[in-house]
N, C-alpha and C positions, 0 to 999 in steps of 0.2 A: 623575446629574448634576443632573437637574431638581430634586431635593430640596434643593439647596444653591445659594441665590442667589448666593453669593460666588464660585462657579466659573463662569467664562465660556467656557472651552474646555478640552478634554482632548487632550494629544498623546500618541499611542501610538507608542513607539519600539522596543519588544521589547528583544532582546539583540543590539545592532547591531555587535558585534565590536570590534576594537581601534581602528579609526578612526572608528566610528559616532558616538561621543559628540563628538569634535571637529567633525565635520561638522554636527552638531545645531546648533551656534552659528550656522553659515551659513545654515541653513534658517530659524531664528527671525529672523535679521537681514534676510532676504529676498534674501540673495545666491545661495542655491541654491533652485531651484524644485522642491518634492517632486512625485512622481507616483505614489506608492503607493496601493494600494487594500485595504480589509479582505478578509481571506479567510475570515472567519466572520461570523455574524449576531451582533451586540452586542445582547443583549436586556436589558430593564429588570430582569428578575428571573429567575435561573436556575430558580426553582420553576415557571415556565411551560413549561419545556423538556422534552418527554416523554423525550428521550434522558437527561436528568439524573435525571427521576423513575423511570426504569427502570434506573439504574445501581446501585441497592442490592443487595447480596447477600442471599439467603435461605439458610437451611440445611436439611438433610434431618434430621428428628428420629430417623429409623431407619437412618441411614447415619453411620459414624464419619468426622468430619473431612471432610465433603463439602458443598459449597456450590453455588449456582445463580445465573447472571446471565442475564437475558432481555432480548433486543433487541426490546422490545414496541413501540417506535416505528416498526419496519420501515424503509422507504426514507425517511421523513420526518425526515431529519437536517438541523438547521440551517435554512437558508432554505426548503428543500423543505417543511418543516412551516409555518413563519410566512407565507410568501407563499401557500400553498395554503389555509391556514385563515382568515387574517386580511387577505390582500393586497387585497381590494376593499372592505374595511370600514375607511375611513381612521381613524376614532376608535378601533376596537380595535386596529388595527396600531400606532398611535402609542402606545397603553398598553403594548404588548408589545416593540416594537423601538425602539431608540435609534439605532442605525446599521445599515443594511442590508449584506448581503454585496455587496461591490464598491464600497462607498463610499470616497471620497478627495477631498481638496481640492488646489487649485493656486492659484498667484499669477496664473494667467491663465485664460482662458475658451476652451473648445473647443466646436464644433458637430460632431455626429456624424450622418451620414445613410446609411441602408442604401440605396445607389443601385443595386444589382444583386443578384439572387438566381436561381440556376439549380440544377436537380437533374436532371443528365444522367449517363448511363453509371454509375449507382450512386454518383455523387459530388455532394455539396452544395458550391456555391461562392457565397460572399457577398463582396461588395465594399462596403466602409464608407468613405465620404469624410469625412475629418477636416480641419477649418480651425481654426487658431488665430486666434480673433476678439478676443483680449485684447492686452495691451501688453507682455507679458513672454514670452521664449522658454521652451519646455517640452515635455515629453513627455506623451502621453495614453494611456491604456489603453482598448482597444476590447473591449467585452463583448457578445457575440452570444448571444442567448437563444432557446429554442424552447419553444412550448407545444404539446403533443401531443394528439391526441384522447383522450378518456377515457370509457370505458363501464364503469360499476362491475359490470355483470352479467357481464363477461368474466373477472373475478377477478384482474386485473392492476393493481397500484397504480401511479399516475403522479402526479408533482407538477404543480401548475398551470403551472410554468415551471421550466426548468433551463438551466444553462450549456451551450451547444452548441459554442463555440469563443471564442477570445480572441486579442488580438495587442497589440502595443505600438508606437507610432510612434517615429520618430527625433525628435530635438529640432527642433521647429517654430518658426520665427521668426513674429512677428506678422504675420497675413495669409496665411502660407504653409499649403498644404494637402497631404494625403498620402492615397493610397488604400491602405487595409489590406485584403489579400485573405486570407479565411479558408476553408480547404477541409477536408472531412472525409467519411468514407464514410457513405453513406445509412444503413447498418446500425447506426451509432452512435445513431440515433434509435429503435431498437427496444428492447423490454423483454423481460425473461425471463419466459416463460410456463411455468408448472408443468404446465398441462394438455397443452403440446406438447413439453415437455423440450427446448426451444430458444428462440432469440430470435425475437420476432414483431414485425414492423412493421405496425401496425394500419392499415386504410384509414380515410382521413379527412383533415382539414385540419391542416396543421402551420404554425403561425404563428411567424414570426421577428421579433424586435425587437432594437434596441440601446438601451443606456441607461447612465447614469452609475453605475447600480447595478442589482441585480436588481429592486428595487421599482419604480424608474423605468421599466424595461423592461417590467414587467408592466402598467403602467398606460399606456404609450405608445400613442398612436393611429397612430403611424407604423410600419407593419409591412408585411411581405411574406409571402405565403402560397402553399404549393404543395399539391396534393391527391395523396394515394396512393389509386388507384382500387380496389385490392383488397389483402387481406392478403398479406404477403410472410413466409414462414417461412425463417429462416437456420439450417439444420439442421447446418452443418459450420463448423469453426473457420476464420476467415478467413485465417489464416497456414498452419496445417498441414494443413487439410482433414479433420481428425479429426471423427468424428461427435459431435454434442452430446447430452447426456442429463442428466436430473436425477441429481445425484451426492451431494446432501447432505440427503436425507430424514432421516437420522439426527441431523442438527443441529437439528432442530425437534421441540419437545415437543408440537406440535399446538395450542398456545395461539394465541388471536387476537392479531393485530398491528394496529396503528393503520391505519385506512382513511379515505380521503377521503370515502367515501360515508357514514360514521357516525363523526364524531370522538369521540363519547362512547361508543363501542362497546367500548372496552377500558379496563379499570381500571388505574390506576397506583399504587394503594394498595400499600405495602410489605408483601409476603406474609410476610416474616420466616421463618416455619416452614412446610416442606413435608414431605409423606410420600411417600417414594420408592415407586413400584409395584414389584411383582415383575418386571414386564417391564423396567423401567429397571435394576434391580439385575442382572438376567440379561444385559442388554446390556453393562453395564459389566464383568461377569466374563468375558464372551466376548471382549470386546476386550482385557482384560488378560491373557487366556490366549492371545492371538494367533491366535484363531480367525477374526478378520475381516480380517486383513492378507493380504499376498501369500503364495503358497505356493512355498517354496524346495525344491530337492532335499534329501533326507534323509542323503545321503552326503557325507562330507567332501570339499571341492575338493582339487585338486592343490596341493602345496606344494613348494618348493625344486626345481623341475623343471629350471631352467636358470640358473646363477649368472652367465652372461655378458649377460643383459638389461640394457638401459640406457634410461631414460625419454627422453632426448634424441632417440633414434632414432625415436620415435613422434610427434614433432611434426608437426602438419598432417595426420595420418592421421584417417580417419573414426572416429566413436566405436565403431562396430560392426566395425571392421577386425579380421581374425583375428589380426593381430600383438599386439593387446591382450591376447588370451587367452594367448598364449605368455608375455607379460611378467607377467601377473597369476599364472601358474602358478609363477613364480619366488619368490614371496613365502613367507616363514615366517609361521606364524599370528601369533606375537607381533609381528611387523612390522605386520601388518594392524591388529592391535588397537591398537598404539601411534599408528599413523597417524590413526585415526579417533577414538579415545577421549581422546586428549590433544590436543584441538583448540581450546583457548582461547588466542587471540592469536598462534598459530603452528601450523605442522605440523612433525613431526619429519623429520629427514634420514635417509635410508636409503642410505648411501654406496655400498654394494655393488651397488645397482640404479640408481645415478646420480640419486637423488632428493635434492635439496638441501632444506634447511629454508626455510620461508617464515615471514614475520612479518606479523601483522595488528594493527591498533590501532583504538581508538575514533576516530570522525571527524566527528561531526554538527556540532560548533561549533568544531572544530579537532582536531589530532591530539594525543592523550593517550598519551605513551609510557608503556608498560607493561614491557617487557623491556629497556629502555635508558633512558638519561637525556639529554634534549636539550631546548632551548628551541623553542617552536612558535608559530605565528600564531594569533590568536583571530579566528575568522570569525563573520559574523552567524549567528544561529539560522535554522533552516529556516522558522520563522514569518515572519521579516523577509525572507528571500530570496523566500518565496512571495508576500509582500505587494507585491513589485515587479511581479508579473505579467509578467515578463520572462524567457523561456526562454533567451535569449541570455546574460543575466546568470547564470542557473543554470548554463549550460554553462561560463561563465568560472570560476565558483566551483569546479565540478567539476574542470576542467583545472588550476586553481592549487593546490588542496589535493592533487591527485594528484602533481603536479610536486614538491611539498614532501615528500609520502610517499615518492616514488621517491628523492629526495635523501638521505633518512634510512634508506634501505635496506629500506623496507617493501614488501610485496607486496599488501596489501589493507587496506581500511578498513571498519569496521562503520558504514556510512553509504551513502545517506541514510535517514532514516526516512519511508518513503513511505505509512504507514497514514493512514487518514482521521482527522480529529479529530472523534470522535463527539459531544463536548460539551466544555465548559470544564473538566469534572472528570474527563475520561478519563485513563486511564493514559498517562504521558509525553506530555501534550498539548503541552507547550512545545517538543517536538522535531519537530513535525509541520507540514507545508505548509499545510493547509487542511481545512475541512469538506466540500469538494467533491472528489470522486473525478477528475473531469477535470483540474482545476487541479493537484491534487496529483500525478497521474500524469505530466502533461506536464512539470512542474517537476522531477520525480524522474528521468524519462527523460533529460532534457537533461544533468543532472549526472552520471548514470550512464554515459551515452554518452561524455562527455568524460573521465571517470576511466578507463573501459575502453580508450580510445585511447592513454592513457598507461601502459598495461599494469599498472594498478592494478585489482584485483578490488573492485568495490563490492559489499559484502555488505548489501543493503538490508534495513531493518527496518520494522516488526515484522509479518511476514506471518502472517495477513491483517488482523489488528486488534489494538489495545492493549486490555488488560483494565482494569477498574476498579481504581484504585489500592488499593482495600480488598481486592482479590483477591490482591495479591501474596503469595506464600508460602503460599497455599491451594490446595486442589484444588477447582477451579471448573469445573462444567458451563456452557458458554455456549450458550444456546439462540437460534437465528437461522433464519429462513426462507431458502430458496435465492435468491429474487429479491433480498432485501436484501443477502445475501452477495455475490452476483455483481455487481449494479449499484453498490453503494456501497463495499464494503470490498475485494473482489478486484479492482475495476476499475483502480485506480492501479498495482497490481503487474502486471496484464496489460499495461498501456501501457509500463511500464519494461522488461518482458521482451521485448516485441515491437518497440517502437520505440528503447528504449535499449540493446537487446542485452545486458541484464543477465546477469551470469554468478554472481552470489551472492545468496542470500537467508538471512536469519536468520529462522527460525520464531518466532512469538510464543510467550510462556510461557503464554498463555491456552488455554482448552479450546475445542473445537468439538464440541458435543454432549457425549457422554461421552468423547470422545477428546481427546488433546493436539494442539495445532497441530503441534508438533515430531514427532508420531508418529502422523500420520493419512495412511493411504495414499491415500484419495480425494482428499485435499487435495494431497499431495506427488507422488504418482505419477500418478493418473487425470487430474487437472486440470492441475497445473503441467507435468508432463513430456509426458504423452501428448496432452493437448488443446493446450496452448500451445507445446509443442515446447522447453521449457527444457532446456539441457544443462549447466548449471552445478552448483555445490555448494550444498547446504542445511546450515546449521549450526542446532543447538538454541540456544535462549536459555540463560542460566545455569540450571542444575539447582537449584531452590530449594524444591521440594515433593516429598512422597512419591509423588505421582501422576505425576511426570515420570520415567518409566522409560527409561533410555538403551538397554536392549536393544530395547524396543518401538520406540524412535525409529529405531534403525538398521534394523530389519525393516521399518518402515513408510515409509522414503524419506529419513530424515536421513542426512547423510554425516559430519559433524563434530560431536562432543559438546563443547559449551562448558562445560567442567568444570574449572576452575583449582584446585580443593581436594581433590576426592575421589580420593586416591592409590590406593585400593584398586580403582578401576574396572577396571584391567587384570586383577587377579585374579578379579574378579566375572565378566567376560566369559569368561575362560578356563574357569571353572568351569561357566558356563551353556552354553558350547559343547560341553563334554564331555558334557552331558545331551542337548543339542539341536544337532546338527551343522548344521542348516539356517541357524542364526545366522551361520555362517562365510560362507555365500554372501551374506548381507546385508552383511557386512563387506566381501566382495570387490567387491560393486557399489559400495560407498561408496568404496573405494580407487580404483577404476576412474574414478569421477567426480572425485575430488580430483586424481589424476594427470593426467587429460585437461584439466582446467580450468587447472591450474598450468603445464603445458607450453605450452599454446596461448594463455594470456591474461596471462601475466607475463613479466618479464625473465628468469625462471628457465629459460625454454625456449630 
């Protein structure tokens, strides 16, 4: 904008839905007071963004049709990079950033003061007093940030500042004030330690500030600090109590990632061509041969044991109740195959077992009917909903679109997209809430929770990250270190599973190391189910490359194969099961999860 003198202002509206454009006139006329904030860092040039520089695919010269994508920026996504590297150098910062994360304008003015901060009983509580000091009624976004202690010698990367919590006021009249209270667990301030295989809250001072945006908060002299006297290790999951461990060593190729201790220590030159080592080729072969996944019995399970079983009789029973085994014994093999392999936009009815058909549809910006024809509402994109910083509004969106889905006889929606927007050129970037995992997770969890209450399964996408657009349709290894994976890309999904009670996920079409996200047992079984306690269904994304093997997906934790076009998949699975009976046990597990989720979380139960 600074390069064009004729441009005085830029108005970002995104895709505001059916009513958004008409409301825009009221905003421009001053009749409606806007209160949105940016959910990403608006930079002067994308060429300065390490996430953009690291988004180019390279290819392996000694492997057929195989590419690589490296997350060399590490945790320094968006503002985490720009504030950490340039935040205290105003000239350099101004050259790189046009609008900081959390920036927004209003027709009135607000003062925000952090009036109380406590850290007791493993809970942080902050009270922020907001006063409308202007002449127009309006809402204000409250952004609470934390700067954690950083010691490069410990090998744990930390940004100079990150979002710790947020809230939104009611409409405040001129002179009116409101106290916004933000609470969160102390462990949310911890970082993943590879050395310890768990989360570590380092000893030291934790500085909290509020600001109109992240940059204002970084520079603010008004702060509150509390001190952690000694290191605290969080070695178990906060919800399930499962032991934590490093699970994703296979997802890193050992290359250096960006470090706050040495910003120039990582090259972002496009490598273009790589040579795969024998170790890498052997790892890929072992994965594709099924040597790294779960071990199933080699004997065929029981089939057609009792034709009188009915799904409705199992509603509200525990997942591991023995009656489920009797129900699963009643299936025919071809019924199990049809239920799992034909999982795009629906699941098939099996009337003799009392299993009704279910219907799913796209739903990020509105319901897109696939198996029927009807008119639907156009909703704002998730980028716009995220920019409200209003979880109550995200909840209203979820409730409204779920009510509409139920009215049309649907049972699930492929929404929301909870992945972090890695950069402006990331895959499906327009469907995502934010570059920040906390904001993305809280907004997604609010929408998902509301949808689930309406008995609509929210199949949240794209778990755990979207690939580069240039990788679509190709076999891509995604190389990423565990700290980055857990703190940035897994975090929003963890929030929506635990706080939003999410019952559905669509695994990304991307790779994770040499594995596919839709066919990675460490991701889908060890982390998602065992560590987080997820009990819902996992669907693959569209099968679009030769590396996306549906049999591996089923064996490694996926339950539904999103495959609307490959009619021969039934025959393929029957043939593979004839050679390897253990696949039938993976099918059985998938059928168990599908039936359990449908009977307990939809109107079909």
